[in-house]
C-alpha positions as CSV (number, residue, x, y, z in Angstrom):
1,M,87.9,114.7,106.2
2,T,89.7,113.0,103.4
3,D,93.3,113.7,102.3
4,H,94.0,112.4,98.8
5,R,97.8,112.9,99.2
6,F,97.9,109.5,101.1
7,R,98.0,106.3,99.1
8,A,98.8,103.8,101.9
9,L,96.2,105.2,104.2
10,E,92.6,106.3,104.0
11,I,91.7,109.1,106.4
12,S,88.1,110.2,107.3
13,Q,86.5,112.3,110.0
14,D,83.2,111.8,111.9
15,G,82.6,114.7,114.2
16,Q,85.7,115.1,116.4
17,V,87.1,111.7,115.7
18,A,89.5,111.0,112.8
19,T,90.1,107.5,111.6
20,I,93.2,106.3,109.7
21,R,92.6,103.0,107.9
22,I,95.8,101.3,106.8
23,L,95.8,99.6,103.4
24,P,97.5,96.1,103.3
25,L,101.2,96.1,102.5
26,R,100.6,93.3,100.0
27,D,98.7,95.8,97.9
28,T,100.7,99.1,98.4
29,L,104.2,97.6,98.1
30,V,103.4,95.9,94.7
31,M,102.1,99.0,93.0
32,D,104.0,100.2,89.8
33,D,104.9,103.2,92.0
34,P,105.2,101.6,95.5
35,V,104.1,103.6,98.5
36,D,105.5,103.1,102.0
37,V,103.3,103.3,105.1
38,H,106.5,104.0,107.2
39,T,106.7,107.4,105.4
40,E,103.0,108.2,105.3
41,M,101.9,107.3,108.8
42,P,103.9,110.0,110.6
43,R,102.8,112.6,108.1
44,A,99.2,111.7,108.8
45,I,99.6,111.8,112.5
46,E,101.4,115.2,112.3
47,Q,98.7,116.6,110.1
48,L,96.0,115.5,112.6
49,R,98.0,116.9,115.5
50,L,97.6,120.3,114.0
51,D,93.9,120.0,113.1
52,N,91.9,121.5,116.0
53,S,88.7,120.0,114.8
54,V,90.1,116.5,115.7
55,R,90.1,115.4,119.4
56,I,90.5,111.6,119.0
57,V,92.5,109.6,116.4
58,V,91.7,105.9,115.7
59,L,94.1,103.7,113.8
60,T,92.7,100.5,112.2
61,G,93.1,98.2,109.3
62,A,91.3,99.0,106.0
63,Y,89.9,95.4,106.0
64,D,88.8,93.2,108.9
65,G,91.3,90.5,109.7
66,E,94.4,92.6,109.2
67,F,95.6,95.7,111.1
68,L,99.0,95.6,109.4
69,V,101.2,92.7,108.5
70,P,104.3,92.2,106.3
71,P,103.9,90.9,102.8
72,P,104.7,87.2,102.1
73,N,108.4,86.3,102.6
74,D,109.0,85.8,98.9
75,Y,108.5,89.5,98.4
76,Y,111.8,90.2,100.2
77,T,113.8,88.2,97.7
78,S,112.1,89.8,94.7
79,E,113.9,92.2,92.5
80,R,111.6,95.0,93.6
81,A,112.4,94.6,97.3
82,T,116.1,94.1,96.7
83,A,116.2,97.4,94.7
84,R,114.2,99.2,97.4
85,L,116.3,98.0,100.3
86,G,119.5,98.6,98.5
87,D,118.7,102.1,97.5
88,P,120.1,104.8,99.9
89,Y,117.0,107.0,99.3
90,G,114.8,104.0,100.0
91,I,116.6,103.2,103.2
92,W,116.4,106.9,104.2
93,N,112.7,107.1,103.6
94,V,111.9,103.9,105.6
95,S,114.3,104.6,108.4
96,N,113.3,108.2,108.8
97,G,109.7,107.2,108.6
98,M,110.1,104.7,111.4
99,L,111.7,107.3,113.7
100,R,109.1,110.0,112.9
101,C,106.2,107.6,113.4
102,C,107.2,106.6,116.9
103,Q,107.9,110.3,117.7
104,A,104.6,111.5,116.2
105,L,102.5,109.0,118.2
106,T,104.3,109.9,121.4
107,E,104.1,113.7,120.9
108,I,100.6,114.2,119.5
109,E,98.5,115.5,122.4
110,K,95.3,113.8,121.3
111,P,94.5,110.3,122.5
112,V,95.3,107.7,119.8
113,I,93.4,104.4,119.8
114,A,94.8,101.3,118.1
115,K,91.7,99.5,117.0
116,L,93.1,96.1,116.0
117,N,90.5,94.6,113.7
118,G,93.0,92.0,112.8
119,D,96.6,90.8,113.0
120,A,99.3,93.4,113.9
121,I,102.7,92.0,112.9
122,G,106.0,93.7,112.3
123,F,105.5,97.5,111.8
124,G,101.8,96.9,112.7
125,Q,102.6,95.9,116.2
126,S,105.1,98.8,116.5
127,I,102.3,101.2,115.6
128,A,99.9,99.6,118.1
129,L,102.5,99.8,120.9
130,G,103.0,103.5,120.2
131,C,99.2,104.2,120.7
132,D,97.7,105.3,124.0
133,L,95.0,102.6,124.1
134,I,94.9,99.2,122.4
135,L,91.4,97.7,121.7
136,A,91.5,94.4,119.8
137,R,89.6,91.5,118.5
138,E,90.6,88.6,120.8
139,D,91.9,86.3,118.0
140,A,94.2,88.9,116.4
141,V,97.9,87.8,116.3
142,I,100.5,90.2,117.5
143,S,104.2,89.5,116.7
144,D,107.5,91.1,115.7
145,A,108.6,89.4,112.5
146,H,112.2,90.8,112.2
147,L,113.8,87.7,113.6
148,G,111.0,85.4,112.5
149,M,112.7,83.9,109.5
150,S,109.4,83.1,107.8
151,E,108.1,81.3,110.9
152,V,105.6,84.0,111.9
153,V,102.1,82.8,111.0
154,T,99.0,85.0,110.7
155,S,95.7,84.0,112.3
156,G,94.7,82.8,108.8
157,G,97.7,80.5,108.5
158,R,99.8,82.6,106.1
159,R,103.5,82.9,106.6
160,V,104.8,86.4,106.5
161,G,107.9,88.5,106.9
162,L,111.6,88.2,106.2
163,P,113.1,84.9,105.3
164,F,116.3,86.0,107.2
165,A,116.8,87.6,110.6
166,T,117.4,91.4,111.0
167,V,117.4,93.9,113.8
168,P,113.9,95.2,114.9
169,G,114.4,98.9,114.2
170,D,110.8,100.1,113.7
171,G,109.9,100.9,117.3
172,A,109.0,97.6,119.1
173,G,112.6,97.0,120.1
174,A,112.6,100.4,121.9
175,L,109.0,100.2,123.3
176,M,108.6,96.6,124.3
177,P,110.8,96.9,127.4
178,L,108.0,99.2,128.7
179,F,105.5,96.4,128.4
180,M,107.3,93.2,129.4
181,P,110.1,92.3,131.8
182,P,113.5,91.8,130.1
183,T,113.4,88.0,129.8
184,K,109.9,88.0,128.2
185,A,110.7,91.0,126.0
186,K,113.8,89.3,124.7
187,E,112.0,86.1,124.0
188,Y,109.3,88.1,122.2
189,M,111.8,90.0,120.1
190,M,114.6,87.4,119.5
191,L,112.3,84.5,118.7
192,S,109.5,86.5,117.2
193,R,107.1,85.0,119.7
194,S,103.4,85.4,118.7
195,Y,100.6,86.2,121.1
196,T,96.9,86.6,120.5
197,A,95.3,89.9,121.7
198,A,93.5,87.9,124.4
199,E,96.8,86.6,125.8
200,L,98.3,90.1,125.8
201,A,95.2,91.4,127.5
202,Q,95.8,88.9,130.3
203,M,99.4,90.3,130.5
204,N,98.0,93.9,130.8
205,I,99.4,95.0,127.5
206,V,96.2,95.2,125.5
207,N,93.5,97.2,127.1
208,R,90.5,95.2,125.8
209,A,90.3,92.0,123.8
210,V,86.8,91.1,122.6
211,P,85.1,89.1,119.9
212,A,85.3,90.7,116.5
213,A,81.5,91.4,116.5
214,E,82.0,93.6,119.7
215,L,85.0,95.6,118.6
216,D,83.1,98.5,117.1
217,A,80.9,98.9,120.1
218,V,83.8,98.8,122.6
219,T,85.7,101.4,120.5
220,D,82.7,103.7,120.4
221,E,82.2,103.3,124.2
222,V,85.8,104.3,124.9
223,I,85.7,107.2,122.4
224,A,82.5,108.5,124.1
225,A,84.1,108.3,127.5
226,L,87.2,110.3,126.3
227,L,85.1,113.0,124.6
228,K,83.4,113.7,128.0
229,R,86.8,114.8,129.3
230,S,88.3,118.2,128.8
231,A,90.5,118.2,125.7
232,F,93.1,120.3,127.6
233,A,93.1,117.9,130.6
234,L,93.5,114.9,128.3
235,A,96.3,116.6,126.3
236,W,98.4,117.5,129.3
237,T,97.8,114.1,131.0
238,K,99.1,112.4,127.9
239,R,102.1,114.6,127.8
240,I,102.9,113.8,131.5
241,M,102.4,110.1,130.9
242,N,104.4,110.0,127.7
243,R,107.6,111.7,129.0
244,H,108.7,108.3,130.2
245,V,107.8,106.8,126.7
246,A,109.7,109.6,125.0
247,Q,112.7,109.0,127.2
248,Q,112.7,105.3,126.5
249,A,112.5,105.9,122.7
250,N,115.3,108.5,122.9
251,L,117.5,105.9,124.6
252,T,117.3,103.2,122.0
253,L,115.2,104.1,118.9
254,D,118.0,105.8,116.9
255,A,120.4,102.9,117.5
256,A,117.7,100.4,116.6
257,V,116.9,102.1,113.3
258,A,120.6,102.5,112.5
259,Y,121.4,98.8,113.3
260,E,118.5,97.7,111.1
261,A,119.8,99.8,108.2
262,L,123.3,98.5,108.7
263,N,121.9,94.9,108.8
264,F,120.2,95.4,105.4
265,S,123.5,96.8,104.0
266,Q,125.2,93.6,105.2
267,I,122.6,91.5,103.5
268,Q,123.0,93.5,100.3
269,H,126.8,93.0,100.4
270,L,126.9,89.3,101.4
271,G,123.9,88.3,99.3
272,Y,121.1,86.0,100.5
273,D,121.5,82.5,99.0
274,G,118.6,80.9,100.7
275,D,120.6,79.7,103.7
276,P,119.9,82.1,106.7
277,R,123.2,81.0,108.3
278,S,125.1,82.8,105.5
279,L,123.9,86.0,107.1
280,T,123.9,85.2,110.8
281,E,127.3,83.5,111.5
282,P,129.9,86.2,112.4
283,Q,133.3,85.6,110.9
284,D,136.6,87.3,111.2
285,A,137.8,89.3,108.2
286,A,140.2,86.6,106.9
287,T,137.7,83.8,107.2
288,A,135.0,85.9,105.5
289,A,137.3,86.7,102.6
290,K,138.1,83.1,102.1
291,T,134.4,82.2,102.2
292,R,133.6,84.8,99.6
293,G,136.6,83.7,97.5
């Protein structure tokens, strides 16, 4: 099964298993006509939800070494990024896509496996946290880059993400409290703490963390075990388990998305001059007016 309407994703089907491969953001965001994975991912999940020939969905990166990570930090100060983030339609597409992605992963009755064949940072880790099972290569780096301020480093030593701090609105802020106690979750989100998949497996967040050479076999083993179960029983079991997930998302996801959009509007208005403090130190109106004057 291949759907050519998607440009940030490659979708294929082998028997009853559909695989979504995510193309790197460093490629899809720099196209002459950029495409946004935030918008395409929920559309793909919703499409597979309605396809009765599919019983299992696997999400993975198109290339080993990267599940999904942000582009380099200089992208965010480029004219292309500034125009995209300052465009009301662009903000709508991204914000609505983030909401729908979390909802789609929660509501699809079929088991969704995150096969982390590489780093999952920013929206990548939000997608992974929304899946039912997380199988990962042990050296994959998982982090939320929203408050990373260019300090988040991939397993390959590359700095990625925003050069300034903003609200994590793409799902992890809503979902991480389900995985960590409040103090650890706030350290993870506020300081963009990075973990390897092996470390998160020890914390009972990642289901399996294995050497890269074993990831395909482990994924196939889990898929085979799931396919032995009744599709109806799996579907209803997931719905039971995910009512708590849906409730958690309903409590905070809308606010998180709105705050991130507001944060970007502030950045557009104040202007980023290379000093992150210019965007992070709250001021009263009079002081702010004098500063701008």
